[in-house]
Structures are given as C-alpha cells and as structure tokens.
N, C-alpha and C positions, 0 to 999 in steps of 0.2 A: 566571417568564416564561411567557407563553402563546404557543405556536408557532402559526403560521398554520394555520388549520383546514383550508383547502383542500389545503395541502401534506401535512398529516397524513393526510387522507382518501386522497390519492393514494398515500402511503407504505403505508398499511394495506391498501389494496385488493389489492396484489400478493401479499401473503401470506395473505389472508383465507381462501382455500380450500386452502392448501398444508398440507403435513405440519407436525406440531408443531415440528420442527427443520428449518430449511431455509436455504439460501443462494441468493440471486438475483443474478446478475451483469448488468451493463449493457454495451451496445456502446460502447466507448470508444476514443479515439485513443491512439497509442503514448505510453507513459510515465504513463498514468493508468488507474486502475481504480476503479469504483464498485460497491459491493455493498449489499444488505440482508441482514441475518442475523437469524434468530429462533431462540431456544434456551430450553430449560429445563435447569437444572443446569449442569454444566461444559461448556464449548464447545471451548476450545482448550487444549492443553498448552503449557508454556513453549516459546517459539520466538522467532526473530528474523528479520526480513527487511530488505532494503536500501532500502525505501521509507519515506517518511513515511506514517503512518496518522492521518487527521484525520476525526473523525466526530461524529455527534449521537446521543445516546440518545433513543429515541422512547417506549419503554414499559418499565416495570419498573426494576430496579436493576442496573446493570452493574458487576461487580466484577472486578478484575484486579490482578495483581502487576506492579510496574514500578519499576525503580530502587530496589530494596530495601524497598519499602513496598506495602501493600495499598491500592488506591484504589477509590473508589465514584463512579459517575456516575449522576445522576438525569435524568428526562426534561427535555429542553431544554438540558442541559449539554453542553459540547464536550470531546472527548478529543483530545489531541495526543500522539502517540507518535513518537519520533525513530528514524531508521534504526539497525539493528544493536543495539537495546536489547531484552534479554530481557523477555518479557511473556507472560501467559496471559489467559484471559477466560472469563466465564460469567455466568449469572443469579444475582443475590444473594438473591432471594426465590423462593417457590414460584409467584409470579404469572408467571414467565417473563420473557423479555427480547426486545426488538426494537430494533435500531439500524441506522443507515446509516453506512458508512465509505467514505472516499475514500483511495486509496493513490496516492501521487505519487512518482515517481522524483526524487531530488535533482537530477539533471541537468536536468530540465524546469524546476525551480524556480530553479536557478542561471542558466539562460538568461534567466529573467524579471528577475533582479536584476543581470545584466551582470557576473557574476564576483565579486561581493561574497560574503562568507561568509554562510551561511544563519542566520537567527535561531534561538536555542535557547530553548525555552519550558520552564522547569523544572517548572511546575505542570501535571501531566498532565491535570487536569480544570479547566476554566475556564468562567465564565459571562459571556457577552458577546452582547447581543442583535444588534448589527450584524454581528458575526462569524458568529453562527448564521444570520442571514438570508442572508449570502453563501454559506455552505455549502449551505443548503437550495435556493438557486437552481440548484445543480448536482445535489444529491442528491434533490431533490423529483421532477423528471421522470426517474426512473430508467429507464423503458421507452423513453426517447427518446435518439437520438444527439445529442451536443452539437455545435453549430455552431462552426467554427474561430474565428470572431471572438468568439463568446461565451467560449470557453476562454481566449483572450488576456486579455480584460477580467477574467474570473473569477480567473485566476491573479494578476493585479495586485492585486485586492482581497484575495485570500487572503493574499498576502505582507504586505499592510498590517496585516491582522488578527494574523498571527503576530508581526510587529514590535511591535505594541502590548503584547503579553504577554511579550516577551523582556526580560530584565533588563540586557542589554548590547547596545550598538549593533553592527550588522554591521561587520566589518572587511574592507577590500578585499584580494583575493588578488593576489599578484605576477603580472604578466602572463605570465611564463615558466611558472609553475606552472599557471595557468589554461589556457594554450594546450596544454601537455603533457597535462594531465588530460583535456581535451576531445578531443584527438586519440586518446588511448588508449581513451576511452569509445566513440567512434564506431567505432574498429577492432574492439573487442570485440563491439559490437552487431552489426556486419556479419558477424563470424566466430564467432558464439556457438555454432554447432552442431558445431564441430570443436575439437580441442585447439589452444590458442594458446601459443606458447613465449615466454619472456621476451625473447629476442633479437629477436623480431618487434616487440614494443612498444618496445624500445630503438631499433630502426631507424626506426620510425614517429615517435617523439617526440624523438629526439636526446638523451635522458637515460639514465643508467644505471638499472638495474632498482630499485635501492634508493631513489634520489631520486624516481623515478616513483611508487613505492609510497607514499612520504610525501605527495607532492602529490595523488595520487589519493584517498587516504583523507581528506585535509584538504578536498578539494572535494566528495566524494560519500559520506563517512562509511562507507566500506567499502573492501575491498581489490579489486584487479583480478580476482583469482581468484573471489572471492565474487560480484562483479558478473556475471561470466561464468556462474556456476552459476545465479544468480537469473534471468538471461535465459532459460536453458534451462527452468527451472521454470515461468516464466510461459508459455512456449510450451506446455509440457505441460498446464498448467491449461486453456488454450484448446482443446487437443485432447481433453481429458476431456469437455468440454461437447458434443463431436460424437459421443461414444459409442464411440470407438476403444478396443480392448483395451489394458489397462495395460502389458502386456509389449511391445506394439508401440510405444506412446507412449514408453516408456523408451528404446528404441533410437533412434527418430526424433528424440528431444529431446537426444540426445548423451550418455546415461548408459551405463555399461559393462554394466549388467544391471538387472533389475527391483528387486533388493535394494538396489542403490546408489541407484536412483531413489526407492525408498520412504524410505530413511534421510534423504536430502537434502530430500525433500518435507516430512517431519514436522518437521525442524529449522527449516524456513522458515515453515511454515504451521500448525504445532501439531496436525496430524492426518495420517493416512495418505492416499495417493491414493484408496484404496478408499472411505474414509469421505467424502472430499470429493465423489467421484463420486456416492455415494448421496444426499448432501444437495442437490447440484445437480439430480439426476434427479427428486427428489421435489418440487422447487420449481417447480411449474407455475403461472404467473400466471393469475389469473381474468380473464375478458374485461372490458374497461372498460365 
C-alpha cells in the first residue's frame, strides 16, 4: 500500500533535522497521546502500560516482542497493542526506524462504545488501507491540536477499524459493573496525586474491593492501583517536557522518591526518565 504522500512529507519533516534517535509528542486532549519516534537499534526494553498503542510504521522495519512471539511491521502496516501486555521495540535493520503511535486510555474508548467490552485484535500487525487512513487523519498533523469534534468522529471510525479485525463480537458489560468501574476511574483520576485507600473506592462505588477490582479490570484491562500509578507517570512525562528536575518531578507526581519513580517509569515505558528526557530534548522540530 502506498501511503498518502502529503501525510508522509508532514511526518518526515518533523524529524528531518532532529537527532538520530528522538521522540516528538503532540498537544493532545486527556486520555490520548500521539508521538513520532525515530530510532536505530533497540528502542524500548520490555514494558507494559495501561493504554492501547495503535500506530503506523513509516520507514524501516519495526520489530518487537509481544504475546510470546517476535513481530515485524513494515511501512504502511498497522500495529495494535493491547493494555497491560508486555512488549519491547526497535529497528529491525540498519536503515533505522520511524513510526507514529497513538496511545489511548481504554476509558476513552469505552465511552465511545457505551459500555460494551472492547474488541480484542489478536494479530499485532495488520494491513488495512481504510484503517490506516483513519489513523493518519490524526497522526498526520502531529504538530496540530485536534479539534474536539474531530476526535469524536475519529474515535468512532477507529473503533470500527478495530472491530473489523477482532475475531469475536464485543459483549455488553453489566450496568452495575460499568457504573462502578466508571465511578472508580473518575475518582482515581481526580485524586491521582495522593494515596487512595480501598475503603474510599468502596464508599464511592458501593461495591466491596474485590468485586470492584474484577469489574475494573474487565472494563479497563488493568487494576485500580496500576491505573493510579499510570496517571502519575503521565503527569511526570508532561513535566519532563518542561525541563523540571527529575527529583522534583518524582515528588510532585506522587512518588516516594526518585528511585521509586525511576523503577515505575521504566516498567511502564521501557526506558528511564533520564533517557526519555534526552530523547524529548533532542527532538526539536524543523520549521514548516
């Protein structure tokens, strides 16, 4: 498949004058993150995050371990990684690698499907021209903020693309489970920078902690505790882009100390905060 040339030119221009290895983040609404990454050799160690990662390989061969097998993605192919699944990533050849990735919180996608279970795509690498065009509509203009109405329509089309490649139809969640999981999600999001006790969530949702844990994982593919940690890490990544000292970020993002912050960051993103900081700092977009 030949990708839209104009989209490719826009994608390539941002990293044209940047360092050999770089990551460029876009200004995005809550629950969504878009990046462009350019690497030679290994990029990320094994890690897992609580978001979906859906992207397009632009240049080179993208290789990664996922669900017990090594996968390869070529230019124009789509990668679909599910939350809390261990994976790594890097360039499969000496030519290097460039790709764009969209990270979506399951809660945002669940809002789109009205409480039905999310589609599971077993094939981590797929080829689908319509699906790719949908992704590039959001991943192409990386330097631009996405309009709210555009995001609404984009998510609808994205879910349709995922559903086409899922082998089983989505199942509706019980209303009680959906309500409890949503209440817990909102409470954790609002209180992410402080310790949250199980009793608080029980009071908010009306369920005991064990039933809530089951419902929360069924809805969002992760535990309440891990959801809380990931919200702190996402805040920390935003703070890193402003150049704040890592020790200060660790405290302000709710971690006990910088060592704790470093461990959790690497588990979630496959590299240390210092490494992430250097890749972001070196990625200075060229003027359009």
